[in-house]
N, C-alpha and C positions, 0 to 999 in steps of 0.2 A: 861654713855659710858663704864666706868670701870667695872660696874656690868655686862654689856652685854658681854664684852670681857671675863670676868671671867666665865660667864655661857657658852660661846662658847667653851672656853678651856676645861671646865668640860665635855661638851657634846662630844668633840673630844676624850677625854680620855676614856669616856664610850664606844664610838664606837670602839676605838682601842682595848679595853679590850674584847669586844664581838668578834671582829675579831680574836684576839689571841685564844680565847676559841674555835671558830668554824674553825679556820684555813682557812679563806676565802680570806684574802688579801695576795698577793704574794710578798710584799716588804720584804727586807732583815731582818728588825727587827721582823716582824711578823713570818717569817720562823724560825728565831732564837728562839723566845719565844715558838712557838709550839713544836719544837724539844727539847728545854731545859726542858719543862714541861714533855714531854715524858721521857726524861732522868731521871728526878727526880723520876718519877713513877717506872722506871726500877731499880733505886738504892735502892728503898724501898722494892722490892720484896724479898721473902724468898729464901734462897739458894736452897731448894728443887724445888721450882717452876722454878727458873732460869735453873737449871740443866736439868729438864725434858723437858723444852721448847728447850734448846740447843741440847739435845739428839734427839728430834724430828726433829729439823732442820738438824742435821748431817745425819740422815737417809734419809730425803727428798732429800738432795743434791745428793744422789745416782742417782737420775733421770737425773742429769746433766752429768752422764756418760752413763746411760742406753739409753736414747733417742738418743744422738749423735751416740752411738755404733750401734743401730738398723738402724738408717738412713744411716750410712756409709756402713753397710753390704748390704744394698739394693740399694744404688745409684751407678751409673756407675763411673768409674775412669775418672773424668773430672775436669777441673779447677773450675767450678762453684759449684761442689758438696761440696767443703769445706765450702762454704758460708751457704749452707743449713744445713750441719752437725753442724756448729757453732751455728746456730739458735736454735737447740735442746738443747744446753747448758743452755739456759735461763729457761728451764722447772723447774728445782729444785729451782732456785732463785724466780721464779714467785710464786710457792707454798709457799715457806718460808716467803716471804715478805707479801703476801696477807693473809697468815694464821697467821701472827704476831708471828712467831717463832723466837727464839734467834739465830742470826748469828753473829759470832765474828766481822766480818768486819763492820757491821752496828754499832757496839758498839765502833768503833774508832771515831765516831762522837757523837752519842746520849748522852752518859754519860759525855763526855768531856765538853760539853757546861755548865752543872751544875758546873763542876770543875773550868772552867774559870770564871764563875759567882761568885763562892764562893771558893777562892783559899786557902783552909785550909787543914791541914793534915787529918782531919776526912773525908772530901770529897774525898781526894786522896785515902785513904784506902778503901773507899766504891767502888770507880772506879776499883781499883786493885782487890778487891774481886769479883766484877761482871765479870771482864775480865777473872780471873782465873776459875771461875765456868763455864762460857759460853764456853771458849776455851776447857776446859776438856770435857764438854758434847759434843761439836762438834766433837772432836777428837775420843772419844770412839765410837760415833755413826758412823763416817766415816769408822773406822776400822771394825766395825760390818757389815755394808752393803757391804763393799769391800770383806770381807771374804765370805759372802753369795754369792756374784757374782762369786768369784773365785772358790769356792768349790762345788757349785751346778750346776746342768745341766738344770737350768731353761731357759737358752738361748742356741741356737744352736752354734756349733763350730765356724762357720764363724762370729758370733756376738762376741764371745770371742776373736777371732783374731782382730776384730775391736776395742774392748775394749783395748787390749794391744797396738795397733797402736796409738790410741788416747792418751793413758796414758803416753807414752814414752816422751812426750814433757816436763813433769814435772821435769825430771832429766837429760835432755840432755844438758843443758846449764851450764856454769861455775857459781860459787857462786855469783859473782858480777853482772853477767848478769841476773840471776834469781832475785836478790835483786831489780835491776832497774825495771824489769818487774812487780815485786810485788808492787813497789811504784806506778806505773801507775794503777794497778788493784785496790789498796786501794783508790787511788784518785777518780777513776770512781765510785766505789761503794759508797763511802761517798758522792760524788756529787749527786748520785741517791737518797740517803736518804735525803739530803738537799732539793732537788727539790720536793719530793713526796707530802709534805703538800700543795703545790700550784697546783698540777696537777689534783686533783679531780678524775673524772671518767676516765681520761687518764692515771692513775697510772700504769695499766698493760702494756701499750705500752712503758712507760718510763723504767720500769723494764726490759722488753724484749730488748729494744734498748741498754741500758747501759751494760747489761750482755752479749749480743751478741757481743758488741765491745770488751769486755774482752776476750772472746773466739776467735773471729776472729783475734785479734792482737796477740794471743798466750801469753797472760799475765798470771801472777801467782797469784792464789787465794788460801788462806790457807785452806779453807774448801773444796771447790770443787776439788782442786788439791790433797787434802789428800785422797779423794776417789780414784782418779786415781793412786796415788803412792802406797797406800795400796793394790790396786788391783795388781800392779806389784810385790809387796812384796809377797803376798799370792799365786800368780801364778808362782813364782819362777823367775821372770824377773829382780828383784832388791832385795837389802838387806835392813834391817832396818837402817844400816849405811848410805846407799844412801838416804833413806827417811829423816833422821835427818839432815845430813850435806849438801846434795845437794838440798833439797827442804824445809824442815820445818823451819830451822833457817833463811835462807835468805828471804823466803816468809813471815814469821811472822814479821821480822824486817821491810821489805818493805811495807807490808800492814799497819802496825801501823803508820809508818812515813807518808805514803800517805794519810791516813785518818785523822790523828790528825794534822799534820803540814800543809798540803796543803789544807785542807778543814776546819777543826774545828777552827784552830788558825787564818788562814787568813780571813775566813768569820766572825769570831767573831770580828776581828779587824775593819771591816767596820761598825759594829753596836755598838762597845764599848762605844762611847760617849752617845748614846741613852740608853744603858744599865745602865751606871753610873747615868744618869739623873733619870731613873726609880727607881734605888736603893735609890737615894737621896730623891725622892718624897715619896717612901714607908717608908723611915726612918722618914720623917716629919710627916707622918700620924700615 
């Protein structure tokens, strides 16, 4: 009987390990392990690879201004039009997530799980390194694409007017209001990342839904919002001081808190006992 129980336990462990590797089981521990292993892989990537991926993501996020701007310019002035325009905001996120490019707000969850698993100074420094490289790549790229949009005549004047109208939301609120909006945005994006391993072929719909909510609710996202605010700066509607004090600082703080505290830490808490058991079992082996 004892041997049978031991064999059954071993079989269950093997099945769980296979599920972790394939990301098939949607329970909390499996989701944690899938994302943690992705985080370990990201922490091992070279700085050059991270920066290029982050730069590509920042450029891609330009579509989260371009598509809503084109939609706004062609839709009538109606209450429902804002819902359609907000849906266009998901375009950049959809390309970035499915293309596996580096977006800073995704990294408020993915590398944090390895840090919570291994709470050492070495792992913390690796997380800070990844954050610094990805944030820098995202910001340089968003400034680049915003400058192209502002200084080129690739789009008609009415579309530029729509770009400016859409972008003003990034600097219209007070510091603390923007920070709170950013907490909610970071929370939603990190929840999206947490859910994706369990969604399979439905992943695009989850990305569209969660990012549509960010736009529809007027929340603050550090990368997409940087495209908007840099556009205002380059087109003469705002200053760099406005970008830094009224958008960048409160949005960065809010996104980080929303992703790390409200998703990474809380969701880790629910699986912490299983994680400790797993670490103990690995130590015995």
